[in-house]
C-alpha positions in Angstrom: -9.3 9.4 -17.6 -11.9 7.1 -16.2 -15.1 8.6 -15.0 -18.4 7.2 -13.6 -21.2 9.7 -13.5 -24.5 8.9 -11.7 -27.7 10.7 -12.1 -31.4 10.3 -11.3 -31.5 10.6 -7.5 -33.9 12.7 -5.6 -36.8 12.9 -3.2 -39.7 10.5 -3.7 -42.7 9.4 -1.5 -42.9 5.9 -0.1 -44.2 3.6 -2.8 -42.8 5.7 -5.6 -40.2 5.0 -8.2 -36.9 6.4 -9.4 -34.5 5.5 -12.1 -30.8 5.9 -11.6 -28.3 6.1 -14.5 -24.6 5.5 -14.5 -22.4 6.3 -17.5 -18.8 5.1 -17.4 -16.2 6.6 -19.7 -12.5 6.3 -20.3 -12.4 2.5 -20.7 -10.9 1.0 -23.8 -13.0 -2.1 -23.6 -16.3 -3.0 -22.0 -16.2 -3.2 -18.2 -16.5 -6.7 -16.7 -19.3 -5.9 -14.3 -21.1 -2.8 -13.1 -22.9 -2.5 -9.8 -24.9 -0.3 -7.6 -24.0 0.2 -3.9 -25.7 2.3 -1.3 -24.6 3.8 2.0 -26.2 5.6 4.9 -24.3 7.5 7.6 -22.5 5.2 10.1 -23.1 2.1 8.0 -21.0 0.1 5.6 -21.5 0.5 1.9 -24.0 -2.2 0.8 -24.1 -4.0 -2.5 -27.5 -3.5 -4.1 -27.3 -5.0 -7.6 -24.7 -6.2 -10.1 -24.8 -6.6 -13.9 -22.3 -8.9 -15.6 -21.8 -6.8 -18.7 -21.0 -9.6 -21.2 -23.4 -12.2 -20.1 -26.2 -10.0 -18.8 -26.4 -12.0 -15.6 -27.7 -10.0 -12.6 -27.7 -10.4 -8.9 -29.6 -8.5 -6.2 -29.5 -7.9 -2.5 -32.4 -9.7 -0.8 -33.7 -6.4 0.5 -34.4 -5.2 -3.1 -35.3 -8.3 -5.0 -38.6 -7.9 -6.8 -38.5 -4.1 -6.5 -35.2 -3.0 -8.2 -34.0 -3.9 -11.6 -30.5 -3.3 -13.0 -30.2 -3.1 -16.8 -27.7 -2.2 -19.5 -28.0 0.8 -21.7 -27.4 0.9 -25.4 -24.3 3.0 -24.9 -21.2 1.2 -23.9 -20.6 0.9 -20.1 -24.0 2.3 -19.1 -26.3 0.8 -16.5 -29.5 1.8 -15.0 -31.2 1.0 -11.7 -35.0 1.1 -11.8 -36.3 1.3 -8.2 -40.0 0.7 -7.6 -42.1 0.4 -4.4 -39.5 2.5 -2.6 -39.4 2.4 1.1 -37.9 4.9 3.6 -35.2 2.4 4.4 -34.0 2.6 0.8 -32.9 6.2 1.5 -29.1 6.4 1.0 -26.4 7.7 -1.3 -26.3 5.3 -4.2 -22.9 4.7 -5.9 -22.1 3.2 -9.2 -19.2 0.8 -9.3 -17.3 -0.7 -12.3 -14.9 -3.6 -12.4 -12.4 -3.4 -15.2 -10.0 -6.3 -15.2 -8.1 -5.9 -11.9 -9.3 -2.4 -11.2 -12.4 -1.0 -9.4 -13.8 2.4 -10.0 -16.5 4.4 -8.2 -18.8 7.3 -9.1 -19.4 10.3 -6.8 -22.8 9.1 -5.7 -26.4 10.3 -6.0 -28.7 10.9 -3.0 -32.0 9.0 -2.9 -34.5 10.1 -0.2 -37.7 8.3 0.4 -40.0 10.3 2.6 -43.6 11.6 2.8 
């Protein structure tokens, strides 16, 4: 059974940092790509960052470039999202996403709130 489990969300003041983790299990092989998305009420889910798991190539939304970093963990199918210089507009539910051949899987989401 495939599972994506996110952790690391919480409440942080503007300018602070958080590190999100996503551990994917149940895959026979390495996933093709893993991404972080975020969503706020009434808005579409937004792609934040993607890691190509074999090549290590990364892409970022313009709004987070230079502040967020996606990286792979040592464990198979694990990614992190280091979020620095957080702004109130970064507040959202953050979802982990995995592409595995023709399939797409989602985690349950973790809340990030940036507020003083």
